[in-house]
Each structure stands twice: as C-alpha cells, then as structure tokens.
N, C-alpha and C positions, 0 to 999 in steps of 0.2 A: 646488553641488548635496547634495541633503538625505542626512544620516546616517541608512541603512535598518537598523534591527533585524530578523534574519528568523526566525521562530520557526516549528516543526512541531510534532508530536506523534510519540509513540513509534511508533507503525506503520512511518514513513519510515525508509529505509535510512540509518544515516549512513556513509559510507566516511572515510576517515583525513583527508582533503581538508577534509571538512563537520565533522568531530569537531575538529580544529583551527582553524577559519574562526571569529575573534575575533567575529564579526556573528551567529553562528549560534546559537539557542536551542533546546530541544527540551523539551516538556510531557510527561511521561510517563501514559500510561494506567495503569489498575487492571485486574489478574487477581486474581478469586476461587476458590480452592481449598477446598472443605471450608470454608467462613464465614470463611477467613484471608485478607486484600488483602496484595496484593505490587504495589509499584510495575515496570511494567515497564521492563527494562533497569537498574534498580537493586537491585531487592531477590530478581528472578527475572531468569535467563539462558534463552534459547530450547531451550538442551539440558536444565535443569534442570525446565523446563517438560514437556517432552516424556517426561520420566522420571517426574515426579508425576502424571501424567494417567492412567499406567496403574493407578493405585491408589486414585484419589480414591474415597471414597463418593456425592458427590451432585456434581451437572453443573456443570461451571467454566461460570464467567460474566466478561464484561469489562465495564468502566463508564467513559466519558468521564473526562477530568480536570473537577472541579469548577470551577464559576465563579470562585471565591475564588484559587485557584493561577494562571490567566492573570491575572487582577485583580493579584495578588501580583507578578509576574513582569514585567506591562507599568508597573506603579506604579515597580517598578525601572529600568526602560528609559527611564523619562523623563528621568533623570537625565544620559542619557550619548546619546540620539539623537534626531532629529528625526521618525520616521517609526516603526511596526510594520507588518509583513508579513508575515501570517500564512497558510501555505500548510497546509491540514490536509484529515484525512480525509475522504472522500465523506459529504456530510450526512445523505445517506439510509443509511448503513452505521452512523454512530455520531452522539452528540449534540455533538461535540466543537466543530464550527462553531458551534452555538446556545450553547453557554458561552462562546466567545470573543468572541460579537458582544454575550452582555449584558455582558461585564466591558468592553469597548468604552466603555457607557455610564458610566461611572464613574472613568474616568482622565483626565489632562492631556494626552494624547500621541494626536496620530491613531493608529488603527488600521484597517489593511485586511485584512481575514478573506475570504481566499479559499478557497473550497470546491473542491477539485481535483476531485472526483467519482471517485476512485480511492486507494489505498490503496499500500503498500508501496514498493519503488523506482520505479515510475511518477509516483508523489507527490516522491520523491526529485528525478526529475530536471527537474520542474516547476521545486522550490525552487533546483536548479542555474542553471535556464536564467533564473529570475527575477534570478538574484546577477549573473551574467553579463552579461545586459541591463543592470542599473544600473551593473556596473562601465563598459561601454560609453556610458553618458551618456544612456539611455533614460530619460525622466519616467516620474514613479509611474504615470499612466495609461497611455502606451504600455507597459509592463513588462504592466500586469495586461491590457490589448486582446491583446498578443501570446499570453500564456501560456490566456487563455481558446480562441485558435485552434489551441492544441497541444491543450489537455485536449479540445476536443470532436473531435480526430482520432484520439483514443486508443481500442486495439483490448486488449483482454485476454481471453485464453483460460486455464482453467487445470483440470487433472483432480485431482478431490478427494481426498486422499490416504485419509482415512478418512469413510464415511457413517454409521458410528456416532458418531465424535466432533462433526458436523455435526448430527446427531439430536439428540446430549446437550446440545447447546449450543443447541438451541430453533431453528436455523435448517431444519431439515429433517423433516416430520410423521414419525408413527411407521410410516405406509402406504409411504410413499416409501422410506423406509429399509428395510422388510421386502421390498418387492419387489425394491430395488437389490440388495441382499444375497442375495437366493435366487436372481436369475435373472443375477447376476454383471454388472448393468449400471454400465455406467462414465459418468457424465454428464459431457460439457464444460460448465464453467460461464464465463459471459462476465460481463463487468460492461460496460453499456449505460445510459448517463445517471446513473450513479453506484450503478446498482441490480445485485444479484446474480440473472443469470437462465440457464435450463438452456438451452443453445445447442442442444447435440444429446445421445441418450444411445445408447452403443454398447456392445459387448459384449467389449471387451476393449482393455487398457493399448496395445497396437500399434494398434488401430484406433484408439482416440481421439488417442493420438499424430501420426499420420499424418494426420489432421483436422486438428488444431491446425495441423501443420506445412503443411497445403494452405492454411489460409486465409491464414497470412503469404507463401506462393506467388502469392495473389489482389492481394492489398494490394502487393507489392511489383511486381508487372508493372505495377500502376494507378498506385500512386504515387512508386516507386522508392524502398523505406524503408533507411533508413539507420544504425540502431541499433536493436538488440533486446535485452529484456532477461528472462532465465531465472530464472523464481522458483520457490526451491524451500524446502520446510519444514528437515526435516534433515540430510537425506543428498544432500551435495556431490557423492557419485560418480554419483547420476541426473543432476544437472544438467551435470556435465561428458561424460557420454554424449550428453545431448542437445545439448550445447553442438558437439559433435565431430561428430553428425550435421549439424546445421544448418550449421555453417561449410563442409562437405565439399559442401551442396546450393548455399548461397548465398555466395559466395567474397568478394563485394563487401558485405556487410553486417558490422557491427561487432556482437557477441555478449560481451553482461556477465552473470555469473554472479549473482545477489542473492539472501541468504535473507528470507524472508517474515515472519520475527519471531515473537515468543511471543504476542502478542495474537493474529494472525491465526491464529496454531498453534492455538490454544484452539478454534476454530470448525473448522477445515479438515484440520489432523492432520499429522504428520509426514512423511508420503510425499506431499504435495503437491508437484504439479510444473506449470509451465505459462511461458507467455511473453505478452511486454506491447511494444508498441511505438506510436510516434507517427505517423501519416500527413501532418502537416506539422510544419515546423520554423519558424516565423514569424519 
C-alpha cells in the first residue's frame, strides 16, 4: 500500500480527529485587513476576524496560498510519503487548486490535486472519506473516482449573514446590496458545480430557513440523506436552534454543526447559516 499524505487548505474545518491525524496537513489561506496580511488559523481566529471587521477602513480581502508554500510542503513530504492527495476549495472560488497544480510540476512525489467544488465542512467530509477509503485498502484511482461521485451529489444552501460584507468583499454589486438592504431581501445562496448562485430571494429569515429545510426534505425523500452539516459563522446558538428543529423533523438523519471559518467569514459575515449534504455515499 502507498503511504499517502493528505493535504487541504484552511477553509476546511479540521475537527480533533483530523487535527491529530499524523498524515493530514493544512495549508493556510491569507486574509488582508487594512493592508496587513494574516495567515488563516495561525495569526487570526474567526472570532478575532469578526471583531476586526467592524472597524476596518478598507474592504477586506483573501488570497490563496502561494505556489511556493505548496512546493515547500510537497518537497518536505517527499521524504516520508509515496503520494500526496490534496483535497482543496473549489477552483471557481479560489486559485488554491491552481497553486497546487503548479507546485506539482517541480517536486519529485506524485501529487493528486482534487478540486472539491465546495468549501468548509463539506470539503472536510470529502477529505475524511478519502482517508477512510485508503484505510479500507482502496486504490488511489478508486478513491478519486468515489470522491468525484460524492462531490457531484452535494447540495449546499446558505443564508448570507451580511449583504454589506458580501458587497465590501467584492462578491455582490452595489445595486444588489442596495436593493437587498432596502427591501429586506434574504438571498439563499447555493453552490452548484463549484460556483455561488442565488437560488431564491425571500423576504424574511424564517421564510428562507423554511425554504432550505424544504430543499432537504425533497432530497431526503428522493435519496435518503444520512448526514447533514449545519454551517454557521460566529453564532453557534443559531446553529443549535436549527439543529434542534431539524432533528425533530428528520429524526433518521445525523446532524453535525460546523463553523465556516475566517476566510469564508470575510465574505459572508458572522450571521451566516446554512446546511449541506451529499446525496451519494460511494
């Protein structure tokens, strides 16, 4: 069996199991606040970020890890591993995949760069599945094929916590922000084929939440969803409330509550909340 190093970026949420896993490595993204750069998870926690966002003078920015960071890590891994399997944030949301692919060319270890087409805990779930498949003796090609099946079955729906934050970070036009704020419109954002889309626009948080719950109900009736990830910004109590409501409605589904992290929080805001699940479990 090949000894595999598993690499991901800091938009993935690492639970205690993954933090303590000897073969898991995480490459930090960069957050820029008022022209000062911070490494996600090392120089700045999500809690510190949300506090700082209230006083920044210029629009905050994020950037992917440079090619050199991936290259340095991959060269280090050459000494201990036979192969690197990198599971990374959607290539349509970040240049992280491109950085890894470029770094592959200059190292002496095989690297598989896997575009998750997603982010945060749904990305983590793919990483965990890959590790589990490897532990079960699956070949690298089998792992890649099965992760692709799961990836293509994902559904993610989110209520953005701050239209102002989305606008300031460059992800929403001024007109969209003005109309949304004036009319109290709550856009439901979906992630489809790795891209953010406005699924629907509703007029209240309660209506948006009910719409999202109904999306899950439709998929559960069709596919028998087994596990759902509740994604939240800063306020876990809001996620706990959603979890209580969802567990009452779907007692046969396992629900996990997961923070979205600092990099995504730059764009989405601290009150962001949503759910994600996979319709296939290869």
